[in-house]
KOLMAR-934149 format. One record per residue (C-alpha): x, y, z; residue number from 1. Coordinates in Angstrom, 2 decimals, always signed. Example, Ala and Ser with C-alpha at 12.3 -4.5 7.8 and 13.67 -1.06 7.14 Angstrom:
! residues 2
xx yy zz kevex
+12.30 -4.50 +7.80 1
+13.67 -1.06 +7.14 2
! end
This chain:
! residues 697
xx yy zz kevex
-46.18 +89.07 -22.28 1
-48.11 +87.19 -19.58 2
-45.07 +84.86 -18.98 3
-47.00 +81.39 -19.82 4
-45.39 +78.95 -22.09 5
-46.60 +79.49 -25.84 6
-49.08 +76.97 -26.70 7
-48.55 +74.43 -29.18 8
-51.32 +74.87 -32.06 9
-49.73 +72.03 -34.49 10
-49.56 +68.62 -32.93 11
-49.47 +66.26 -35.87 12
-46.17 +64.47 -36.60 13
-43.70 +66.13 -38.79 14
-43.30 +64.54 -41.98 15
-39.66 +63.11 -41.71 16
-39.01 +61.24 -38.53 17
-35.47 +61.87 -37.00 18
-34.79 +58.85 -34.41 19
-31.80 +58.67 -31.77 20
-29.45 +56.75 -33.79 21
-29.52 +59.16 -36.69 22
-28.94 +62.31 -34.32 23
-25.80 +60.63 -32.68 24
-24.62 +59.68 -36.08 25
-24.78 +63.63 -37.53 26
-23.30 +64.43 -33.81 27
-20.48 +62.06 -34.60 28
-20.02 +63.21 -38.21 29
-20.16 +66.54 -37.75 30
-17.57 +66.73 -34.91 31
-14.85 +68.97 -35.10 32
-11.55 +68.01 -34.90 33
-9.35 +67.94 -31.58 34
-8.28 +70.93 -30.39 35
-4.66 +71.27 -30.82 36
-2.12 +74.52 -29.72 37
-0.65 +75.85 -33.21 38
+2.88 +75.50 -33.61 39
+4.92 +78.14 -32.40 40
+7.54 +79.32 -34.96 41
+10.71 +81.25 -33.51 42
+12.48 +84.02 -35.73 43
+14.70 +85.14 -33.08 44
+16.80 +84.90 -30.00 45
+13.96 +86.82 -28.01 46
+11.30 +85.06 -29.09 47
+13.33 +81.25 -28.23 48
+14.04 +83.22 -24.56 49
+10.64 +83.77 -24.05 50
+9.49 +80.63 -24.94 51
+11.94 +78.85 -22.74 52
+10.82 +81.06 -20.01 53
+7.52 +80.41 -20.25 54
+8.39 +75.93 -20.60 55
+10.73 +76.23 -17.32 56
+7.71 +78.31 -15.99 57
+5.18 +75.55 -16.25 58
+7.35 +73.06 -15.15 59
+8.68 +74.49 -11.91 60
+5.01 +75.25 -10.98 61
+3.86 +71.36 -11.72 62
+7.03 +70.30 -9.48 63
+6.15 +72.77 -6.87 64
+2.79 +70.90 -6.95 65
+3.95 +67.39 -6.91 66
+7.60 +67.49 -5.89 67
+7.73 +64.03 -4.73 68
+7.17 +62.82 -8.72 69
+10.21 +61.41 -10.46 70
+8.42 +61.57 -13.32 71
+8.09 +65.28 -13.28 72
+11.51 +66.19 -12.82 73
+12.78 +63.58 -15.38 74
+10.41 +65.35 -17.83 75
+12.09 +68.98 -16.71 76
+15.14 +67.66 -17.53 77
+14.34 +65.62 -20.67 78
+13.27 +69.11 -22.09 79
+16.27 +70.49 -20.59 80
+18.31 +68.37 -22.94 81
+16.13 +68.80 -26.17 82
+17.20 +72.23 -25.79 83
+21.06 +71.19 -25.28 84
+21.29 +72.87 -21.61 85
+23.39 +70.26 -20.28 86
+24.37 +72.29 -17.44 87
+20.84 +72.54 -16.29 88
+19.82 +69.10 -16.91 89
+21.56 +67.46 -13.89 90
+19.17 +66.28 -11.35 91
+19.71 +66.18 -7.63 92
+16.27 +65.01 -6.05 93
+16.88 +61.51 -5.02 94
+20.45 +60.44 -5.32 95
+19.84 +56.71 -4.72 96
+16.72 +56.43 -7.56 97
+18.04 +53.80 -10.02 98
+15.91 +55.26 -12.52 99
+17.25 +58.95 -12.28 100
+21.05 +57.61 -13.05 101
+19.84 +55.31 -15.76 102
+17.88 +58.39 -17.28 103
+21.02 +60.52 -16.71 104
+23.28 +58.48 -18.41 105
+21.25 +57.44 -21.35 106
+20.68 +61.17 -22.11 107
+24.66 +61.72 -21.83 108
+25.17 +58.44 -24.34 109
+22.52 +59.80 -26.91 110
+24.43 +63.22 -26.78 111
+27.89 +61.05 -26.93 112
+29.22 +62.55 -24.17 113
+30.88 +59.20 -23.68 114
+33.04 +60.85 -20.34 115
+29.82 +62.39 -18.91 116
+28.82 +58.97 -18.92 117
+31.50 +57.08 -17.53 118
+31.85 +59.54 -14.67 119
+28.13 +58.82 -14.06 120
+28.34 +55.21 -13.96 121
+31.08 +55.39 -11.54 122
+29.33 +57.68 -9.42 123
+26.37 +55.48 -9.76 124
+28.40 +52.34 -8.66 125
+30.30 +53.76 -5.88 126
+26.68 +54.63 -4.09 127
+24.60 +51.84 -5.20 128
+27.41 +48.64 -5.59 129
+24.53 +46.50 -5.22 130
+22.20 +47.55 -7.99 131
+23.91 +44.69 -10.64 132
+21.50 +46.29 -13.46 133
+24.47 +49.71 -13.24 134
+27.27 +47.39 -13.52 135
+26.13 +45.59 -16.66 136
+25.58 +48.61 -17.99 137
+28.63 +50.35 -16.96 138
+30.71 +46.96 -18.56 139
+28.64 +47.12 -21.57 140
+29.81 +50.40 -22.55 141
+33.62 +49.66 -21.96 142
+33.06 +47.06 -24.06 143
+31.30 +48.56 -26.58 144
+34.11 +51.33 -26.51 145
+36.53 +48.24 -27.38 146
+38.15 +49.30 -23.64 147
+38.75 +45.42 -22.78 148
+40.93 +46.57 -19.72 149
+38.63 +48.85 -18.27 150
+35.93 +46.60 -18.71 151
+37.42 +43.74 -16.98 152
+38.62 +46.59 -14.48 153
+35.09 +46.98 -14.23 154
+34.88 +43.05 -13.33 155
+37.37 +43.45 -10.89 156
+36.01 +46.13 -8.88 157
+32.17 +44.35 -9.04 158
+33.77 +40.75 -8.10 159
+35.02 +42.50 -5.05 160
+31.24 +42.87 -3.91 161
+30.91 +39.01 -4.23 162
+27.69 +39.17 -6.47 163
+25.45 +36.36 -7.69 164
+26.26 +33.55 -10.03 165
+24.91 +35.45 -13.18 166
+28.00 +38.26 -12.35 167
+31.08 +35.69 -12.59 168
+29.30 +33.65 -15.18 169
+29.22 +37.22 -17.26 170
+32.97 +37.90 -16.46 171
+33.75 +34.41 -17.67 172
+31.60 +35.04 -20.91 173
+33.71 +37.94 -21.63 174
+36.99 +36.08 -21.38 175
+36.36 +33.44 -23.45 176
+35.16 +35.85 -26.25 177
+38.08 +37.13 -26.04 178
+40.11 +33.45 -26.14 179
+41.78 +34.46 -22.30 180
+40.99 +30.66 -21.04 181
+43.50 +30.60 -18.39 182
+42.00 +33.78 -17.07 183
+38.00 +32.64 -17.36 184
+39.86 +29.15 -15.08 185
+41.14 +31.80 -13.07 186
+37.82 +33.55 -12.25 187
+36.16 +29.42 -12.10 188
+38.53 +29.20 -9.36 189
+37.87 +32.28 -7.47 190
+34.53 +31.77 -7.88 191
+34.37 +28.40 -6.13 192
+36.32 +29.79 -3.06 193
+33.30 +32.50 -2.85 194
+30.46 +30.42 -3.51 195
+31.19 +26.38 -3.66 196
+28.02 +25.39 -4.96 197
+28.30 +21.69 -6.57 198
+26.79 +23.53 -9.85 199
+29.43 +25.82 -9.47 200
+31.93 +22.71 -9.55 201
+30.41 +21.21 -12.25 202
+30.61 +24.67 -14.53 203
+34.10 +24.29 -13.93 204
+34.68 +20.53 -14.86 205
+32.65 +20.82 -18.36 206
+34.68 +24.00 -19.01 207
+37.84 +22.44 -18.95 208
+36.77 +19.17 -20.50 209
+35.22 +21.39 -23.11 210
+38.76 +22.92 -23.58 211
+40.16 +19.67 -23.81 212
+42.38 +19.87 -20.41 213
+40.81 +16.32 -19.20 214
+43.58 +16.13 -16.21 215
+42.50 +19.57 -15.37 216
+38.68 +18.44 -15.28 217
+39.51 +15.42 -13.33 218
+41.09 +17.12 -10.46 219
+38.25 +19.72 -10.38 220
+36.23 +17.17 -9.98 221
+38.55 +15.24 -7.44 222
+39.30 +18.62 -5.55 223
+35.35 +18.93 -5.44 224
+34.91 +15.63 -3.37 225
+38.08 +16.19 -0.98 226
+36.30 +19.63 -0.47 227
+32.87 +17.56 +0.71 228
+34.66 +15.02 +2.39 229
+32.77 +11.98 +4.42 230
+30.17 +14.06 +6.24 231
+26.67 +12.66 +5.21 232
+24.83 +16.11 +4.89 233
+27.95 +17.45 +2.49 234
+28.27 +14.97 +0.66 235
+24.26 +14.69 -0.40 236
+24.85 +18.05 -1.60 237
+27.51 +16.83 -3.95 238
+25.17 +13.91 -6.04 239
+25.39 +16.68 -8.97 240
+29.19 +16.39 -8.84 241
+29.45 +12.52 -8.77 242
+26.94 +12.67 -11.27 243
+28.34 +14.97 -13.81 244
+32.07 +13.40 -13.06 245
+30.54 +10.01 -13.92 246
+29.12 +11.29 -16.84 247
+32.21 +12.96 -18.01 248
+34.31 +9.77 -17.66 249
+31.60 +7.93 -19.27 250
+31.39 +10.38 -22.33 251
+35.74 +10.14 -22.25 252
+34.88 +6.11 -22.85 253
+36.30 +5.60 -18.99 254
+33.87 +2.94 -18.54 255
+35.82 +1.20 -15.13 256
+36.34 +5.01 -13.82 257
+32.58 +5.91 -14.18 258
+31.51 +2.72 -12.38 259
+33.74 +3.13 -9.53 260
+32.26 +7.04 -9.04 261
+29.25 +5.67 -8.93 262
+29.72 +3.03 -6.47 263
+31.54 +5.21 -4.23 264
+29.28 +7.98 -3.96 265
+26.33 +5.46 -3.60 266
+28.57 +3.95 -0.59 267
+28.07 +7.23 +0.90 268
+24.82 +8.88 +0.32 269
+21.79 +7.68 +2.19 270
+19.45 +5.16 -0.07 271
+16.37 +7.28 +0.43 272
+18.27 +10.25 -0.97 273
+20.40 +9.51 -3.96 274
+17.16 +8.33 -5.90 275
+18.58 +10.56 -8.99 276
+22.00 +9.44 -8.61 277
+20.42 +5.63 -8.81 278
+18.51 +6.32 -11.99 279
+21.95 +8.00 -13.41 280
+23.88 +4.68 -12.51 281
+20.83 +2.57 -14.00 282
+21.24 +3.97 -17.03 283
+24.98 +3.57 -17.43 284
+24.62 -0.33 -16.59 285
+22.06 -1.25 -19.24 286
+24.07 +0.58 -21.86 287
+27.90 -0.49 -20.95 288
+27.21 -2.76 -17.88 289
+26.82 -6.66 -17.89 290
+24.22 -8.59 -16.48 291
+25.69 -8.95 -12.81 292
+26.54 -5.12 -12.86 293
+22.85 -4.45 -14.02 294
+21.09 -6.46 -11.41 295
+23.10 -4.60 -8.31 296
+21.82 -1.50 -9.61 297
+18.30 -2.64 -10.04 298
+18.59 -3.96 -6.44 299
+19.95 -0.59 -5.40 300
+17.34 +1.47 -6.85 301
+14.46 -1.13 -5.30 302
+16.14 -0.17 -1.37 303
+15.71 +2.88 -2.69 304
+11.78 +2.83 -3.19 305
+11.45 +0.45 -0.09 306
+13.26 +3.28 +2.18 307
+11.03 +5.76 +0.73 308
+7.70 +3.67 +1.41 309
+8.96 +2.92 +4.75 310
+10.17 +6.73 +5.87 311
+6.04 +7.40 +5.57 312
+5.05 +4.29 +7.72 313
+7.72 +2.33 +9.28 314
+5.00 -0.63 +10.49 315
+4.25 -1.54 +7.36 316
+5.38 -5.24 +7.61 317
+4.80 -6.12 +4.12 318
+7.22 -3.63 +2.89 319
+9.54 -5.25 +5.71 320
+9.13 -8.81 +4.10 321
+10.24 -7.64 +0.53 322
+12.94 -5.48 +1.50 323
+14.10 -8.79 +3.42 324
+13.60 -10.93 +0.90 325
+15.51 -8.67 -1.46 326
+18.49 -8.35 +0.72 327
+18.20 -12.45 +0.76 328
+18.15 -13.17 -2.79 329
+20.74 -10.57 -3.35 330
+22.87 -12.45 -0.56 331
+22.22 -15.90 -2.16 332
+23.42 -14.22 -5.34 333
+26.49 -13.28 -4.01 334
+27.53 -16.81 -2.30 335
+26.03 -18.46 -6.05 336
+28.61 -16.35 -7.89 337
+31.73 -16.84 -5.97 338
+32.16 -13.81 -4.25 339
+35.13 -13.46 -2.40 340
+34.02 -13.02 +2.07 341
+34.45 -9.68 +2.06 342
+31.35 -9.45 +0.23 343
+29.61 -12.45 +1.38 344
+30.15 -10.98 +5.34 345
+28.36 -7.25 +3.72 346
+25.97 -8.79 +1.94 347
+25.10 -10.84 +5.49 348
+25.06 -7.53 +7.34 349
+22.41 -6.01 +5.32 350
+19.95 -8.64 +5.38 351
+20.65 -8.64 +9.20 352
+20.47 -4.80 +9.40 353
+17.01 -5.10 +7.47 354
+15.43 -7.51 +9.84 355
+16.88 -5.86 +13.19 356
+15.41 -2.69 +12.06 357
+11.90 -4.70 +11.24 358
+11.73 -5.99 +14.05 359
+12.52 -3.28 +16.15 360
+8.81 -1.81 +14.78 361
+6.74 -3.24 +17.70 362
+3.33 -3.20 +17.34 363
+1.17 -0.85 +19.25 364
-1.57 -2.17 +21.92 365
-2.37 -5.17 +22.54 366
-4.52 -6.61 +19.85 367
-3.62 -9.90 +18.12 368
-4.50 -8.91 +14.75 369
-1.55 -6.30 +14.83 370
+0.91 -8.72 +15.68 371
+0.46 -11.59 +13.22 372
+2.63 -10.12 +10.46 373
+4.86 -8.86 +12.79 374
+5.81 -12.76 +13.90 375
+6.47 -13.73 +11.03 376
+9.32 -11.72 +10.87 377
+10.91 -13.16 +13.71 378
+10.55 -16.59 +12.33 379
+11.55 -15.61 +8.56 380
+15.10 -13.97 +10.46 381
+15.29 -17.10 +12.65 382
+15.13 -19.40 +9.53 383
+17.40 -17.13 +7.38 384
+20.07 -17.65 +10.17 385
+19.19 -21.24 +10.59 386
+19.57 -21.97 +7.07 387
+21.88 -19.59 +5.32 388
+24.31 -18.35 +7.54 389
+24.61 -21.52 +9.43 390
+24.65 -19.60 +13.03 391
+22.73 -21.64 +15.08 392
+23.09 -19.91 +18.35 393
+21.87 -16.45 +16.84 394
+18.37 -18.45 +15.66 395
+18.29 -19.80 +19.05 396
+18.38 -16.21 +20.49 397
+16.19 -14.77 +17.96 398
+13.54 -17.29 +18.64 399
+14.18 -16.71 +22.63 400
+13.58 -13.13 +22.29 401
+10.54 -13.24 +20.25 402
+8.70 -15.66 +22.64 403
+9.73 -13.39 +25.39 404
+8.02 -10.33 +23.61 405
+4.83 -11.84 +23.03 406
+2.18 -10.73 +25.83 407
+0.58 -14.67 +26.32 408
-1.46 -13.91 +29.10 409
-3.58 -11.89 +26.69 410
-2.68 -14.32 +23.31 411
-0.53 -15.82 +21.81 412
+1.08 -18.01 +18.75 413
+1.36 -21.38 +18.86 414
+3.49 -21.38 +15.46 415
+5.81 -19.57 +17.03 416
+6.51 -22.40 +20.03 417
+6.01 -25.01 +17.61 418
+8.79 -23.82 +15.41 419
+11.29 -22.70 +18.06 420
+10.65 -26.63 +19.40 421
+11.34 -28.27 +15.86 422
+14.48 -26.32 +15.50 423
+15.58 -28.00 +18.67 424
+14.71 -30.85 +17.30 425
+16.91 -30.46 +14.10 426
+19.77 -29.41 +16.58 427
+18.89 -33.09 +18.53 428
+18.20 -31.15 +21.63 429
+14.89 -33.07 +22.38 430
+14.73 -32.25 +25.93 431
+14.89 -28.42 +24.75 432
+12.18 -28.74 +22.21 433
+9.67 -30.54 +25.31 434
+10.56 -27.87 +27.76 435
+9.44 -25.20 +25.06 436
+6.17 -26.85 +24.11 437
+5.59 -27.95 +27.73 438
+6.09 -24.19 +29.00 439
+3.90 -23.33 +26.31 440
+0.73 -25.40 +27.27 441
+1.63 -24.13 +30.86 442
+1.37 -20.64 +30.30 443
-1.43 -20.21 +27.71 444
-2.78 -23.93 +26.44 445
-4.19 -23.64 +23.11 446
-5.70 -26.09 +20.52 447
-2.84 -25.83 +18.43 448
+0.02 -26.20 +20.92 449
-1.53 -29.72 +21.77 450
-1.78 -30.72 +18.17 451
+1.53 -29.53 +17.58 452
+3.36 -31.48 +20.60 453
+1.31 -34.53 +20.25 454
+2.61 -34.33 +16.19 455
+5.99 -33.94 +17.67 456
+5.94 -37.29 +19.88 457
+3.89 -39.42 +17.61 458
+6.46 -38.54 +15.17 459
+9.10 -39.84 +17.49 460
+6.99 -42.83 +18.71 461
+6.82 -42.17 +22.05 462
+3.04 -43.66 +22.56 463
+3.16 -43.51 +26.47 464
+3.82 -39.05 +26.04 465
+0.89 -39.29 +23.32 466
-1.85 -40.36 +25.97 467
-0.63 -38.21 +28.59 468
-0.84 -35.21 +25.81 469
-4.38 -36.40 +24.84 470
-5.22 -37.11 +28.67 471
-3.87 -33.19 +29.33 472
-6.14 -32.21 +26.04 473
-9.24 -33.31 +26.80 474
-8.96 -32.26 +30.73 475
-8.38 -28.74 +28.65 476
-11.33 -29.25 +26.28 477
-13.55 -32.12 +26.94 478
-16.56 -30.96 +24.57 479
-13.83 -31.30 +21.64 480
-15.01 -34.02 +19.30 481
-12.01 -34.03 +17.09 482
-9.85 -34.42 +19.98 483
-11.88 -37.89 +21.58 484
-11.69 -39.18 +17.91 485
-7.85 -38.74 +17.42 486
-7.52 -40.35 +20.47 487
-9.38 -43.16 +20.09 488
-7.61 -43.62 +16.11 489
-4.54 -43.62 +17.94 490
-5.21 -46.21 +20.36 491
-6.61 -48.31 +17.79 492
-3.76 -48.14 +15.63 493
-1.77 -49.90 +18.69 494
-4.11 -52.28 +18.58 495
-5.46 -51.66 +22.08 496
-9.35 -51.84 +21.49 497
-10.45 -52.06 +25.07 498
-8.59 -48.97 +25.44 499
-10.38 -47.47 +21.99 500
-14.15 -48.39 +23.34 501
-13.57 -47.04 +26.55 502
-12.49 -43.39 +25.30 503
-15.41 -43.35 +22.82 504
-17.72 -44.47 +25.78 505
-16.39 -41.56 +28.07 506
-16.69 -39.10 +24.90 507
-20.13 -39.98 +24.21 508
-20.91 -39.38 +27.83 509
-19.42 -36.31 +28.12 510
-22.48 -33.72 +28.63 511
-21.50 -31.04 +26.00 512
-19.57 -31.92 +22.64 513
-18.81 -29.52 +19.68 514
-20.05 -32.35 +16.84 515
-21.49 -35.56 +18.67 516
-22.64 -36.76 +15.36 517
-18.79 -36.78 +14.26 518
-18.10 -38.85 +17.39 519
-21.08 -41.19 +17.07 520
-20.33 -41.87 +13.70 521
-16.60 -42.47 +14.18 522
-17.27 -45.03 +17.04 523
-20.03 -46.64 +15.01 524
-17.20 -47.04 +12.13 525
-14.82 -48.42 +14.72 526
-16.96 -51.28 +15.57 527
-18.27 -52.02 +11.68 528
-14.29 -51.92 +10.77 529
-13.97 -54.84 +13.92 530
-16.71 -56.94 +12.63 531
-19.00 -55.72 +15.52 532
-22.22 -55.42 +13.74 533
-24.81 -55.69 +16.08 534
-22.74 -53.30 +18.60 535
-22.81 -50.74 +15.60 536
-26.49 -51.28 +15.36 537
-27.01 -50.90 +18.85 538
-24.90 -47.33 +18.63 539
-26.85 -45.96 +15.61 540
-30.16 -46.20 +17.35 541
-28.59 -44.87 +20.52 542
-27.19 -42.31 +18.60 543
-30.27 -41.10 +16.86 544
-31.71 -41.45 +20.56 545
-29.65 -38.62 +21.68 546
-30.44 -35.34 +22.37 547
-27.22 -33.93 +21.14 548
-27.21 -35.73 +17.36 549
-30.97 -35.30 +16.96 550
-30.25 -31.97 +14.81 551
-27.97 -33.65 +12.78 552
-29.02 -37.29 +12.12 553
-26.15 -39.88 +11.91 554
-25.69 -41.55 +8.27 555
-26.08 -45.32 +8.43 556
-23.03 -46.61 +6.64 557
-23.46 -48.49 +3.31 558
-22.65 -51.83 +4.53 559
-25.38 -51.75 +7.30 560
-27.80 -50.27 +5.17 561
-27.06 -53.08 +2.35 562
-27.65 -55.70 +5.58 563
-30.64 -53.58 +6.73 564
-32.12 -53.67 +3.35 565
-31.70 -58.09 +3.03 566
-33.15 -58.00 +7.17 567
-35.87 -55.98 +6.33 568
-36.98 -58.27 +3.29 569
-36.38 -61.06 +5.63 570
-38.80 -59.83 +8.03 571
-41.41 -58.83 +5.43 572
-41.33 -62.72 +4.79 573
-41.39 -63.44 +8.81 574
-44.57 -61.03 +8.96 575
-45.90 -63.46 +6.19 576
-44.79 -66.48 +8.05 577
-46.88 -65.09 +11.18 578
-43.63 -63.03 +13.12 579
-45.31 -59.54 +13.35 580
-42.88 -58.41 +16.00 581
-39.30 -58.36 +13.74 582
-41.43 -56.78 +11.15 583
-42.82 -53.85 +13.45 584
-39.45 -53.00 +14.31 585
-38.39 -52.77 +10.93 586
-41.32 -50.41 +10.37 587
-40.64 -48.26 +13.29 588
-36.92 -47.53 +11.77 589
-38.51 -46.98 +8.69 590
-41.06 -44.30 +9.47 591
-38.06 -42.25 +10.64 592
-36.32 -42.19 +7.21 593
-40.28 -41.58 +5.79 594
-40.32 -38.54 +7.46 595
-36.80 -37.41 +6.66 596
-37.15 -37.77 +3.08 597
-40.96 -35.45 +4.01 598
-38.92 -32.84 +5.54 599
-36.73 -32.96 +2.48 600
-39.48 -32.67 +0.30 601
-40.94 -29.81 +1.85 602
-38.02 -27.68 +2.47 603
-37.66 -27.95 -1.30 604
-41.31 -27.62 -2.61 605
-43.18 -25.92 +0.79 606
-45.31 -23.13 +0.32 607
-46.45 -20.62 +3.11 608
-49.20 -23.15 +3.39 609
-47.52 -26.12 +4.58 610
-47.93 -26.98 +7.80 611
-44.45 -26.27 +10.08 612
-42.89 -29.21 +11.37 613
-39.96 -27.09 +13.35 614
-40.31 -26.32 +17.12 615
-38.25 -23.80 +18.86 616
-37.10 -24.72 +21.99 617
-34.44 -23.82 +24.71 618
-31.27 -25.78 +24.46 619
-30.82 -27.34 +28.36 620
-26.83 -27.60 +27.46 621
-26.13 -24.22 +26.01 622
-28.96 -21.98 +27.29 623
-29.43 -20.69 +23.85 624
-32.49 -21.18 +21.18 625
-32.44 -23.60 +18.87 626
-34.93 -24.27 +15.75 627
-35.99 -28.53 +15.93 628
-37.76 -30.42 +13.32 629
-40.83 -32.27 +15.11 630
-41.16 -35.93 +14.08 631
-45.08 -36.43 +13.94 632
-46.22 -40.00 +14.23 633
-49.36 -41.84 +14.23 634
-50.73 -40.95 +17.55 635
-49.69 -37.52 +17.14 636
-51.20 -37.06 +13.83 637
-54.56 -37.88 +15.89 638
-55.05 -35.13 +17.16 639
-53.25 -32.46 +15.08 640
-54.22 -33.58 +11.74 641
-57.61 -35.51 +11.52 642
-57.49 -35.61 +7.46 643
-53.52 -37.33 +7.64 644
-54.75 -39.75 +10.78 645
-58.35 -40.56 +8.59 646
-55.92 -41.33 +5.80 647
-54.43 -43.38 +7.47 648
-57.20 -45.58 +8.88 649
-58.02 -45.85 +5.90 650
-54.95 -47.79 +4.83 651
-54.68 -49.94 +7.97 652
-58.62 -50.70 +6.96 653
-57.49 -51.74 +2.98 654
-54.53 -53.84 +4.89 655
-57.10 -55.95 +7.03 656
-59.05 -57.03 +4.14 657
-56.01 -57.80 +2.24 658
-54.36 -59.79 +5.39 659
-53.36 -62.99 +3.27 660
-50.99 -61.48 +1.58 661
-49.65 -59.15 +3.83 662
-46.45 -58.58 +2.24 663
-47.76 -56.63 -0.67 664
-50.33 -55.26 +1.61 665
-47.20 -53.07 +3.41 666
-45.95 -52.02 +0.06 667
-49.22 -51.27 -1.05 668
-49.81 -48.84 +1.84 669
-46.39 -46.95 +1.28 670
-47.20 -46.57 -2.46 671
-50.48 -45.07 -1.64 672
-48.52 -42.79 +0.90 673
-46.24 -42.22 -2.09 674
-49.45 -41.62 -4.52 675
-50.87 -39.13 -1.91 676
-47.85 -36.83 -1.82 677
-47.48 -36.81 -5.75 678
-51.36 -35.55 -5.71 679
-51.06 -33.25 -3.21 680
-48.14 -31.26 -3.94 681
-47.07 -32.78 -7.93 682
-43.80 -34.17 -6.96 683
-42.74 -36.72 -8.65 684
-38.95 -36.62 -7.24 685
-40.36 -37.36 -3.67 686
-42.34 -39.63 -4.86 687
-39.80 -41.84 -6.59 688
-37.53 -40.91 -3.08 689
-40.31 -42.51 -1.11 690
-40.45 -45.54 -2.93 691
-37.20 -46.54 -3.93 692
-36.10 -45.92 +0.18 693
-38.52 -49.30 +0.71 694
-37.07 -51.11 -2.09 695
-39.95 -50.39 -4.81 696
-38.81 -51.25 -8.53 697
! end
């Protein structure tokens, strides 16, 4: 052979195609069964010894390779046990292995070697006393063999190690199964001595209640309460004891006893940590209490809620307000229901405690917005002492402390000063009230302080003092138009009209005023009330000419408007009669009103093509940029708007041609201008406004 691969002569596909899936399926179907060692049948002892020797050799080789594997040792021991070679099965590999001890004892029990099992358990619990599983199996073995004294003895050995609660509970359950209730009670007592937890006391109390030993159950709970004493931390732990004690009395229909227990507990446990106890008490009162007791319980529950909220944020003044109102309401309810003096004193103490804790939370920083709510806490505290408790000296001290606390150089609170002064007035100590307000104005002058002091003196009819206060007020703020008006009103009420006019004149002459139009209007109204219409008219014209009132024109009073209309008609008649000077004065005034209507029209219906009639300029008084409406008259129109000026020329020419009927000519000019507005902008409302302002029908 030459070593070359044979050539494939027939490359045609086979007639029957075999897929990969068919190959896998056939391999699975034709697979032989798994290899299994044949079963060996032993005919005599010689073959048995040979078999055992071979197996031991295998186990020992495996152990030699993995000596630390407990699994291999267990398999070896179990095989020896299956061969009834119990002497060879014990293991001494790891005497602290729990699994080895359990397997060993289980092997002995399966083969009914009870005594061997006992010995093994005894050795195991001696060597590993903290392994509860060994003790449980040991006890179970003794009880299974009906050896109750032996099981009890095992439990006693176990209890000497003070195991966990489950072990004690298992001991008690065993005694209950055999009716040894006294022994079980004694075990509870030993359990309490080892671990005096609240749940253990509760279990013991319920146990005594179930066996109908009610006196013993009460004794258990009372002993628990004596054990915890009055220490706050210990009493807090005893909530479950108090609750279980009260529920037991409730089940026994001893409702008064239960209520006393609840109150006793709630009086000693902090409110913020007794939510569960309060919930139980609330449920109890809903079922068995009266309306009064239920309300008291609800109050207690709300106290807990407020305390919890304040524990997160001590400066939450809204919560302090609610808390204080809650305590004040409880105090008033107690007093209305005829409570004893001690109960009222206790309720009053709770209110004061809340207020003292609240005002101790001084706001941080020096910003007034942080202090507003805080100051109202002081005010409410003072009002409570004044109105509810009648302790006026304490209320005075509260006001003084609050006034001292506020940083008046940075900001002040006028309401605090005024309420302090009003308090002294109610105490009939007028000099003290004046001293308070005087100190406030001297220390931190403020508009509200002046107003409050003036109001006080006005109520007392001390008008000389009112005058002095207004003088100080206007020295402090001469630009305050309202102060000038109020001062003038006081003098007007006192019928000192000369002083009233002097005050108005001095006010309108000030270089700066906050709202000059109001002062001018008040002056005009005063003159009208006094019947000085000519003076009022002069003031009105002077006000319109004043730079300070140009932005906000003053509306002429209705009475003077009616009078002006009558004078206009008279002026037109005089013009017809040949007295044009009076008519010219009327038209001068009317053109201002007409342009005011035009300005309103343009503001409502103007477009982007509407010529602007506002100008920006620097106010000489304030130094700020302001917008002002410019009133454009005939001379201005000649330069700025030739079309409008030409229209006015045509109107004058038409008027000259109709000089015989001058009155109708004037009205015709006005109506022509109205027609121009209507035709230009299509605004019939503006047309009617212009026409009606000139007496058109």
